[in-house]
N, C-alpha and C positions, 0 to 999 in steps of 0.2 A: 456659612449656613445659608440655605435658601431663604430669600425674602418672603414676607407674608404673601405678596402678590404671586410669586412663583408657586408657593404651596397651594394658593387658591386655584390657579388655572391648571394645576396638575391633578386636581381632584376629579371625582366621577361626574360632577355636574358642570363641567366646562362648557359643553355644548349648550346646555340650558342657559348658562350665564351669558354666553356670547349671543345667543338668539335673542335674549331679553334686551341686549344692548343694541339690537338691530342689525347684527351681522348676517349676511346672506349665507346660503348653503355652501357655496364655493369658498367664500371667505372663511367660514367656520372650519371647513375641512382643511384649508391651507394652514390656518392658525393652529389647529390641533396637531397637524403633521409637524409643523415647526416646533410646537411645544414638546412633542415627544422627543425630538432630538435634543432640545434644551434640557429636558428632564434627565435624559441619559448622560449628558455632559455634566450636569449638576451632581448626579449620583457619583460619577467618577471623582469629582472634586471633593465631595463630602467624605469619601473614604480614601485615604492615601494608599499607595502601593504597599507600604509596610503592613497595613491592616489586612491586605488581600493575599499576602505571600503565603503559599501553601506550606503546611508542616511536612517536611521531607526528612525528618530526623531518622526514621526507620526504613527509608527507602533504599533500594539497591537497583537502580537502573541508570542509563546514561544521562537521561534528562536531569535526574536528581543530583548527579555529580556536577553537571554543568551550570545549572540555574542558581544564580546568586541573587540576593536581595537587590543589588545594584542593577543587574541585567533585567530583573523583573520590573523594577521601577522604570527603567528606560523603555521597555517594550510593552508594558501592560496595556496602554491606551492606544497603541498603534493598530491599524487595520490594513489588511490587504485590499486590493481593488474589489474583491468579492466579499468584503466585510468579515473576513476570518480573523480571529483574535489569538493572542498568545495563550490565553486561558483555555481556549478550545484545542489548541495544539497539544497542551500538556495534560489535559484532563485524564487521558488513559494512564499516564504515568503517575498521576496523583492518586488515582483510584486503585492502582495495582502496584504496591510497593516492591514486589519482586516476583520471580518465577522459579518454581522448583527445579527446572532443568536447564534453563539458559538465562543469561543476563539480558534483559529486554532493553529496548531503546527508550520507551517511556514518552514518546511524542510522535505526532503525525502532522503531515501537511494537509491543508485544506484546498490548496491550489498551487500552481507552479510558483507564484510570487511569494509564497510563505517562506521559501528558502532564502529569499533576499530580504524581505521585510523583517524577519526574525533571525537573521544570520548570526547575531551575537549569541543566540542559543544553539541554532542548528550546526554552526561550524564546529564548535567543540564536541558536540554529540557525534557528528560525522567522524571527526578525528579519533574519538574514543572507539567507536564501533568499527571503523575501517582501518585499524592497525596503523594509525598515525597519518593517514591521508589528510592533507591540508587543502581544503577547497579554495583557499585564497591564493595559493601559490602553485598548485599542481594542476595538471590536465589529465583527463581520462582517455585511454585508448579504446577504440572499438575495432573488432576484427571478427567478421563472420565468414571467414574463408575456411570451411571445414576440411579442405584437402590438406591443410597443414597438420592435422592430427595424425600422430603415429601410435602404433600399438594400441589400437582402440578396441580390442577384443578381450573380454574378461573370461576367466575360467568359470564355466557355467555349473561346475560342481559346487561353487560357492555363491556366485552372483545369480540371484533369482530374477531380477528385473533391472532395467536401466531407464533413466528419465532425465530430461533437461527441461527446465521451465524458466520463463522470465515474465515480466510485465511490461505493458506499454500504456501510456496515457495520451489522450487526445488533447492537443493544445487548444486553449480557449475555453475549455469546460472545467468546472470545479471538480476536484477529486472526490471520491466516495464519502469521506467524512463530512463534506460541506455541500455537496451538490443538491440542487433542488430536484423535485420529481421530473420537471421538464428537462433539465440537463441530463439526468440519468437516462431518460427515454431517448434523448438525442444521441447519447453514446451508443445505446443499443441499435438505433437506426443506422448510424454511420457505419458501425462495425459489421452488422449483418448484410448491409448493402455491398460492402467491400468484399466480404467473404464469399458472396455469390459468384465472384469472378474467379475463384480458385479452380484449377483444372487438374486433370490427370489423377495421380495418386493422392492429391491434396483435396480433391473435390468431396463435398459432404453436405450436411444440412444442419440447421439450427433448431434447438429445442428451447422454447420459452418455459421457465420454471412455473409461470402462472397458468400456462395454457396446455401443458403436456397431458396426455392421457395416462391412466393408471398403468397401462401396458408399457408405454414409453418410459415412464418413471421407473418401473421395475427393471427394465432392460438396462437403464443407466446405472441403477443401484448394483445390479449383477456385474456390470463391467467396471465398477468402482469409479465411475466418472462423475456421479452426481455430487454437487456440493450443497450442503445444508445451510439453513439460516444460522449465522454465527451465534455460538453460545459462549465462546471464550470471552471472559471479561476484558481481555486485551483488545478485542475487536468491538464488543458492544459499548464499552466506555469511550471508544473512538467514533461512535455514531455510525457504525457500519451496517447495522441491521434495520435501519429505518425503512418503512414502507415495504417490507419483505412480503412477497417476492417480486415486487413491481420492477419491470425492465431488467430482470436477471435471466440468464440463460446459459446454455452450453452448446457449442458447435463442435462437431467432430467429423473427420473424414470418414469415408466408407470403410476403410481398413481399421479404423479405431486406433490409429497410432499418432494422430495429430489433433490436438484439442485446443479450444479457446474458451475460457470462462469469461463471461461478460458481467461486469458490475458486481464482482465479489469484493475483494479487498482493494483491487485496482480497477481501472476502466476495463482492462483486459489482462488475462493471464494466458500466455501461449505455452503449450506443453507438447513435447514430443516424447513418446514412451513406447516400450515394448517389453515383452518377456525375454529373459535371457541376458547375455552379457555383451551384445554388440553395440557398445557405446558409440563407436565411430558412425554406424548407420543412423543411430538415434540423433546424433549431433548434426549429421549431414542434412537430415530431414528438417531438423529444427532451424538451421541456418537458411535453407532454401525456402521453407514456409514463411519464416519471419520476413525475409526480403520481399517475397511476393505480397504478403499482407501489407507491408509498408507501402509498396508501390501502388496497390489498389486503394489504400487510404488516401494517398496523395492525388491519385486520379480523381477522387471525389472532392478535392479542394481542401483537405485537412492534412495535418501532419502530427507526428508524435512530439511530445515534450522532450527536448534534448538540449544540453549545452556542453561546451568543451570542459568545463570544470566538474560538473556533476554527472555527466553522461546522460543516460535516460532517467527522467524524473518520475518518481513513483511516490505513493502515499507515505510509506514508511522509510525513514532514512536508511534503514538496514538494506534496502533494495536499490539504492541509487547506483549509478554506474552501468553495469551490465544488467542488473536485476536478475542475474542468472543463478540458479541453483541446479547444479548437475549432481545427480545422486544415484546410488544403487541400493537395492535391498540385498544384503549380503549376509551369509552365515559365517560367523567367526567363532567356532566352538572352542578353540584353544586361546587365541589372542584375547578374546573378551574376558578370560579368566586371569589374565596377566595384570598385575597391579600397575604396570606401566602403560596400559592401554590408552587411557585418557591423555597422558602426556605425549604419547606417540602421535595421536591425532592432532594435538595442539601444535606440535613441532611441524607437522605437515600442512597446517592451516586447514584442517578438516574438522567437521563436527559430527556427532552422532545423535540420532533421535530414535524414538520408537517408530515402527513402521506405520503407525496410525496418525503420525503428524507431530507438529510442534508441541502439542499438549499431552503427548503420551510418552511413557517410559518404555524402554526396550523390554521385551519378554523373551526368555530363553536366550539363544545365541544368535538371533537375527536382528540386524540393525539397519537403519537408514543412514548411510554415510554420505556426506555431501561437502561441498566447499564452504569455507567460512568467509572468504573474501569475495566481494562483488564490485568494489570501486577501486580504481587504480591499476587493475589488470584487465586484459582483454578477454573476450569470450573464449578464444582459442587457448590462451594461456591457462585459464581457470579449468577448462575441460581437460586439458592435458594433465593438469595437476591430479585430477581424479584418476 
């Protein structure tokens, strides 16, 4: 238990007490700062990890399957260099026991170091989510050579649109769940300065969510480019909607086929898309644009978060590796009525969603079909799978 003296100096009248004892302003401030740290440490010691362990008995997500009382006790009081905690990592999974359409991950990273500091949680989560991939013993391949893709044209009687997206994080800055306003604004500054260097069919402009006109907003809505303030509890419980819409925005090329979202779920979301079934062309633009963006970022003295075990590092463990989701909106009037439909997709390592995104069910016979794997396979291999 805290001593009587500790309780006394942690009360509201600390400053008055110290002043009455003759402490100067600077000394008082120093002692108060030190005392806050001491009080935080004392609080941790007052309540053992067993008292803090979350009730996960009704939960169905990867985090709940991996987190044990022993792991929690070992990691609870650890901090990343940016002061991100285990409890902050898992809050979204604690608050959201399950999801009606997909098995969720249930945890997020606050910075690149989260995956190391809390590896005893993240490693089994990664292994569960990524089909047995072991980040301690395996390495991730990267391949953005689009010329390797074969038979990349779908039947447009069925495929309505094709899309490839990924995310990229700027090394040295906290990820969206943990970033300060200043860090978020720095991400925006770094990214839009780099994008100004894109030329040719990739040249375009940036629209700040906070500064765009009503006309610009309506155009982006009509083009289905605009992303809204997160309302999904999976994101809001992961602290993604703070300070909205500060330092968020959308960049797209003049042809409206290459987009970059800034400070949504990740620092950046890079998207190549078009109507119809020419996935080969979509992937070629995706690879070319991504390489140019990375080069321009590096020219400004920054780099993306990447390591050989996890590939590209992103906020959610589900997006590690390639971060890639290659998908089509496709009409399947007969197959969708077959009882084996879901099993066929599972065997092909594909997943189905509604065309409105992760929180929507499919309506009619039109589905968003995309890859399930992102880590342990290259971009080329995943896109060829589609």
